[in-house]
N, CA, C and O of each residue as an XYZ file, in Angstrom:
272
protein
N       7.225    -10.287      1.409
C       7.323    -11.312      1.444
C       5.957    -12.157      1.511
O       6.005    -13.299      1.053
N       4.758    -11.696      2.038
C       3.578    -12.153      2.008
C       3.185    -11.892      0.390
O       3.206    -12.910     -0.303
N       2.995    -11.223      0.034
C       2.942    -10.804     -1.321
C       3.597    -11.715     -2.426
O       3.091    -11.786     -3.546
N       4.818    -12.461     -2.061
C       5.310    -13.102     -2.899
C       4.830    -14.456     -2.763
O       4.870    -15.182     -3.757
N       4.397    -14.880     -1.709
C       3.914    -16.119     -1.374
C       2.320    -16.171     -1.970
O       1.841    -17.274     -2.237
N       1.646    -15.131     -2.135
C       0.465    -15.270     -2.548
C       0.456    -15.356     -4.163
O      -0.342    -15.935     -4.901
N       1.886    -14.402     -4.548
C       1.737    -14.700     -5.969
C       2.321    -16.215     -6.409
O       1.772    -16.783     -7.354
N       3.292    -16.774     -5.803
C       3.565    -18.167     -6.091
C       2.273    -19.164     -5.806
O       2.137    -20.182     -6.483
N       1.585    -18.905     -5.043
C       0.369    -19.689     -4.808
C      -0.124    -19.680     -5.854
O      -0.282    -20.750     -6.441
N      -0.533    -18.458     -6.439
C      -1.423    -18.325     -7.612
C      -0.990    -18.953     -8.841
O      -1.708    -19.695     -9.512
N       0.549    -18.545     -9.201
C       1.070    -19.443    -10.249
C       0.997    -20.712    -10.344
O       0.898    -21.226    -11.459
N       1.031    -21.462     -9.217
C       1.166    -22.600     -8.965
C      -0.208    -23.257     -9.446
O      -0.192    -24.225    -10.205
N      -1.297    -22.744     -9.017
C      -2.674    -23.003     -9.439
C      -2.867    -22.679    -10.982
O      -3.730    -23.308    -11.593
N      -2.136    -21.770    -11.607
C      -2.569    -21.507    -12.947
C      -1.243    -22.622    -13.733
O      -1.251    -22.741    -14.958
N      -0.471    -23.162    -13.116
C       0.318    -24.259    -13.664
C      -0.418    -25.490    -13.423
O      -0.397    -26.246    -14.394
N      -1.012    -25.877    -12.489
C      -1.869    -26.891    -12.215
C      -2.811    -27.068    -13.379
O      -2.662    -27.884    -14.288
N      -3.715    -26.279    -13.253
C      -4.470    -25.915    -14.329
C      -4.471    -25.944    -15.759
O      -5.269    -26.478    -16.530
N      -3.358    -25.226    -15.993
C      -2.613    -25.712    -17.612
C      -2.569    -26.869    -17.909
O      -2.984    -27.270    -18.996
N      -1.986    -27.752    -16.877
C      -1.338    -28.958    -17.242
C      -2.418    -30.012    -17.145
O      -2.457    -30.953    -17.937
N      -3.379    -29.832    -16.075
C      -4.787    -30.415    -16.133
C      -5.528    -30.214    -17.697
O      -6.078    -31.068    -18.392
N      -5.396    -29.290    -17.861
C      -6.069    -29.113    -19.524
C      -5.692    -29.641    -20.287
O      -6.422    -30.404    -20.921
N      -3.983    -29.440    -20.676
C      -3.124    -30.297    -22.153
C      -3.616    -31.685    -21.487
O      -4.130    -32.358    -22.380
N      -3.642    -32.208    -20.529
C      -3.659    -33.728    -20.143
C      -5.243    -34.128    -20.650
O      -5.358    -34.983    -21.528
N      -6.208    -33.614    -20.189
C      -7.573    -33.682    -20.789
C      -7.663    -33.451    -22.139
O      -8.681    -33.931    -22.638
N      -6.778    -32.754    -23.051
C      -6.927    -32.709    -24.191
C      -6.335    -33.819    -24.676
O      -6.889    -34.379    -25.622
N      -5.313    -34.272    -24.233
C      -4.311    -35.168    -25.064
C      -5.187    -36.628    -24.664
O      -5.120    -37.572    -25.451
N      -5.786    -36.712    -23.737
C      -6.441    -38.084    -23.311
C      -5.600    -39.052    -22.317
O      -4.415    -38.891    -22.026
N      -6.252    -39.849    -21.963
C      -5.638    -40.570    -20.945
C      -4.295    -41.379    -21.317
O      -3.412    -41.599    -20.488
N      -4.243    -41.819    -22.735
C      -3.038    -42.734    -23.140
C      -1.915    -42.161    -22.802
O      -1.089    -42.887    -22.248
N      -1.609    -40.906    -23.003
C      -0.549    -40.084    -22.807
C      -0.017    -39.965    -21.265
O      -0.643    -39.267    -20.467
N       0.981    -40.565    -20.937
C       1.257    -40.377    -19.790
C       2.677    -39.284    -19.742
O       2.927    -38.695    -18.690
N       3.418    -39.120    -20.787
C       4.461    -38.301    -20.614
C       3.996    -36.829    -20.452
O       2.842    -36.405    -20.507
N       5.353    -36.020    -20.205
C       5.003    -34.521    -20.350
C       5.203    -34.067    -21.893
O       6.073    -34.466    -22.667
N       4.192    -33.145    -22.131
C       4.031    -32.500    -23.646
C       5.178    -31.347    -23.560
O       5.691    -30.774    -22.598
N       5.340    -31.261    -24.770
C       6.232    -29.828    -24.746
C       5.787    -28.691    -24.328
O       6.419    -27.760    -23.829
N       4.079    -28.841    -24.660
C       3.580    -27.480    -23.958
C       3.536    -27.441    -22.456
O       3.356    -26.323    -21.973
N       3.648    -28.308    -21.747
C       3.823    -28.752    -20.231
C       5.237    -28.282    -19.909
O       5.450    -27.735    -18.827
N       6.064    -28.441    -20.662
C       7.575    -28.294    -20.319
C       7.514    -27.038    -20.556
O       7.922    -26.496    -19.529
N       7.256    -26.305    -21.268
C       7.273    -24.638    -21.769
C       6.312    -24.112    -20.884
O       6.552    -22.934    -20.616
N       5.257    -24.592    -20.307
C       4.533    -23.932    -19.330
C       5.325    -23.889    -17.694
O       5.361    -22.888    -16.978
N       5.806    -24.988    -17.420
C       6.508    -25.321    -16.578
C       8.169    -24.338    -16.331
O       8.591    -23.901    -15.261
N       8.720    -24.243    -17.489
C       9.804    -23.036    -17.525
C       9.427    -22.122    -17.537
O      10.180    -21.403    -16.882
N       8.411    -21.447    -18.014
C       8.247    -20.269    -17.910
C       7.618    -19.886    -16.375
O       7.967    -18.850    -15.808
N       6.721    -20.770    -15.811
C       6.575    -20.745    -14.630
C       7.878    -20.364    -13.311
O       7.970    -19.575    -12.370
N       8.744    -21.462    -13.937
C       9.813    -21.149    -12.989
C      10.636    -19.942    -13.328
O      11.533    -19.610    -12.554
N      10.417    -19.298    -14.359
C      11.278    -17.967    -15.071
C      10.622    -17.011    -13.690
O      11.121    -16.533    -12.671
N       9.227    -17.043    -14.298
C       8.442    -16.058    -13.244
C       8.676    -16.143    -11.892
O       8.684    -15.081    -11.270
N       8.892    -17.303    -11.224
C       9.294    -17.174     -9.804
C      10.442    -16.983     -9.354
O      10.601    -16.634     -8.184
N      11.502    -17.180    -10.228
C      12.776    -16.618    -10.179
C      12.752    -15.092    -10.427
O      13.754    -14.605     -9.903
N      12.109    -14.302    -10.933
C      11.917    -13.198    -11.200
C      11.321    -12.425     -9.898
O      11.730    -11.397     -9.360
N      10.204    -13.271     -9.567
C       9.599    -12.492     -8.309
C      10.341    -12.464     -7.267
O      10.258    -11.487     -6.523
N      11.187    -13.465     -6.987
C      12.115    -13.704     -5.973
C      13.092    -12.831     -5.923
O      13.301    -12.146     -4.922
N      13.850    -12.760     -7.091
C      14.567    -11.254     -7.477
C      13.940    -10.075     -7.230
O      14.735     -9.195     -6.898
N      13.287     -9.882     -7.253
C      12.388     -8.515     -7.295
C      12.255     -8.390     -5.802
O      12.515     -7.291     -5.313
N      11.819     -9.552     -4.877
C      11.410     -9.443     -3.477
C      12.924     -9.048     -2.794
O      13.051     -8.069     -2.059
N      13.976     -9.896     -3.123
C      14.943     -9.885     -2.441
C      15.680     -8.415     -2.690
O      16.236     -7.827     -1.761
N      15.624     -7.870     -4.073
C      16.228     -6.766     -4.366
C      15.552     -5.523     -3.552
O      16.297     -4.686     -3.042
N      14.238     -5.419     -3.442
C      13.316     -4.458     -2.623
C      13.699     -4.490     -1.245
O      13.859     -3.388     -0.722
N      13.922     -5.731     -0.383
C      14.494     -5.844      0.818
C      15.671     -5.086      1.071
O      15.820     -4.225      1.938
N      16.744     -5.616     -0.030
C      18.009     -5.282      0.161
C      18.187     -4.009     -0.034
O      19.037     -3.448      0.657
N      17.471     -3.282     -0.971
C      17.115     -1.871     -0.831
C      16.956     -1.094      0.103
O      17.543     -0.047      0.377
N      15.754     -1.878      0.835
C      15.275     -0.882      1.928
C      16.375     -1.065      3.156
O      16.553     -0.048      3.826
N      16.979     -2.003      3.453
C      18.095     -2.477      4.337
C      19.143     -1.206      3.894
O      19.589     -0.547      4.834
N      19.448     -0.928      2.887
C      20.674     -0.150      2.476
C      19.984      1.791      2.754
O      20.634      2.770      3.124
N      18.835      1.717      2.474
C      18.193      3.095      2.653
C      18.358      3.287      4.315
O      18.889      4.249      4.869
N      17.821      2.235      4.890
C      17.780      2.380      6.560
C      19.381      2.770      6.847
O      19.523      3.912      7.283
N      20.424      2.112      6.696
C      21.559      2.527      6.729
C      22.302      3.632      6.574
O      23.179      4.062      7.323
N      21.823      4.162      5.350
C      22.423      5.494      5.007
C      21.762      6.526      5.368
O      22.193      7.653      5.120
């Protein structure tokens, strides 16, 4: 579980730095989310969901192995 939280923290850092870079490139006059920002956010959410599925699957598999 600790590895999952660390991976989420790293992912959040990448998302934040990418958003900052996109905003710097666009300038201060554009306050809306760009398409690139939305794509990065969606890909980040997919990555987080994948990590959670892997972590939950591993935990369930360990418990099943303990039972049998």
